[in-house]
C-alpha positions in Angstrom: 29.1 80.6 66.7 28.4 78.8 63.4 30.1 75.7 64.8 27.7 75.5 67.7 24.6 76.0 65.5 25.7 73.1 63.3 26.4 70.9 66.3 22.9 71.7 67.7 21.2 71.1 64.4 23.1 67.8 64.0 22.0 66.7 67.5 18.4 67.5 66.8 18.5 65.5 63.5 20.0 62.5 65.4 17.3 62.7 68.1 14.6 62.9 65.5 15.9 59.8 63.7 16.1 57.9 67.0 12.5 58.9 67.8 11.4 57.8 64.3 13.2 54.4 64.7 11.6 53.8 68.1 8.2 54.6 66.7 8.6 52.2 63.8 9.8 49.4 66.1 6.7 50.0 68.3 4.4 49.7 65.3 6.1 46.4 64.3 5.7 45.1 67.9 2.0 46.0 67.8 1.5 44.3 64.5 3.1 41.1 65.7 0.9 41.1 68.8 -2.2 41.6 66.7 -1.1 38.8 64.4 -0.6 36.4 67.3 -3.9 37.3 68.8 -5.8 36.7 65.5 -4.0 33.4 65.1 -5.0 32.4 68.6 -8.5 33.5 68.1 -9.0 31.7 64.8 -7.4 28.5 66.3 -9.8 28.4 69.2 -12.8 28.9 66.9 -11.7 26.4 64.3 -10.8 23.9 67.0 -14.4 24.2 68.2 -15.6 23.7 64.7 -13.6 20.5 64.4 -15.2 19.2 67.5 -18.6 19.8 66.0 -17.6 18.0 62.8 -16.3 15.1 64.9 -19.5 14.9 66.8 -17.9 15.7 70.1 -19.9 18.9 70.6 -23.3 20.1 69.5 -23.6 23.4 67.8 -25.2 24.9 70.9 -22.4 23.8 73.2 -19.8 25.0 70.7 -21.4 28.4 70.4 -21.6 28.7 74.2 -17.9 27.7 74.5 -16.9 30.4 72.0 -19.1 33.0 73.6 -17.5 32.2 77.0 -14.0 32.3 75.7 -14.4 35.5 73.7 -17.6 37.3 74.8 -18.9 40.1 72.6 -17.6 43.5 73.6 -14.9 42.1 76.0 -11.7 44.0 76.2 -9.4 40.9 76.2 -6.3 42.6 74.9 -6.8 46.4 74.6 -5.0 48.2 71.8 -4.4 45.1 69.7 -6.9 43.8 67.2 -9.8 46.1 66.3 -13.1 44.8 67.7 -14.6 44.9 64.2 -12.1 42.3 63.0 -12.6 40.1 66.0 -16.4 40.3 65.6 -16.3 39.5 61.9 -14.2 36.3 62.5 -16.3 35.3 65.4 -19.6 35.7 63.6 -18.4 33.9 60.5 -17.1 30.9 62.4 -20.1 30.7 64.7 -22.4 30.7 61.6 -20.4 27.9 60.2 -20.4 26.0 63.5 -24.2 26.3 63.5 -24.5 25.0 59.9 -22.2 22.1 60.7 -24.1 21.3 63.9 -27.2 20.5 61.8 -25.4 17.6 60.3 -22.5 16.8 62.6 -22.6 13.0 61.8 -21.0 13.4 58.4 -19.6 16.9 58.8 -21.0 18.0 55.5 -22.3 21.5 55.1 -25.9 22.0 54.0 -26.1 23.8 50.7 -28.8 26.5 50.6 -30.6 27.1 47.3 -31.6 30.6 46.2 -35.2 31.5 45.9 
């Protein structure tokens, strides 16, 4: 009887370890998908920014492009990057694009002075 209990306990421990390993692998997969999505997202936004610097796009057209590619509140890839992260990146780059659009001949940013 003791032999069977030990065998069952050993089997349960093995199953538990397998489940833990699968869960960890799933988390690593999710993180890699999130990382790829953030890189893609930043690349699109900075590519647009470069086009503004080069004078190929106005700030308004660049902002419209970014809005159409990644609209606010869209569920592009559910369960990947939190919407807060995406919105933070998007708003910062759009703000920079708008600043650059004011002087897209030289590509220099305007410095704002405090009051």
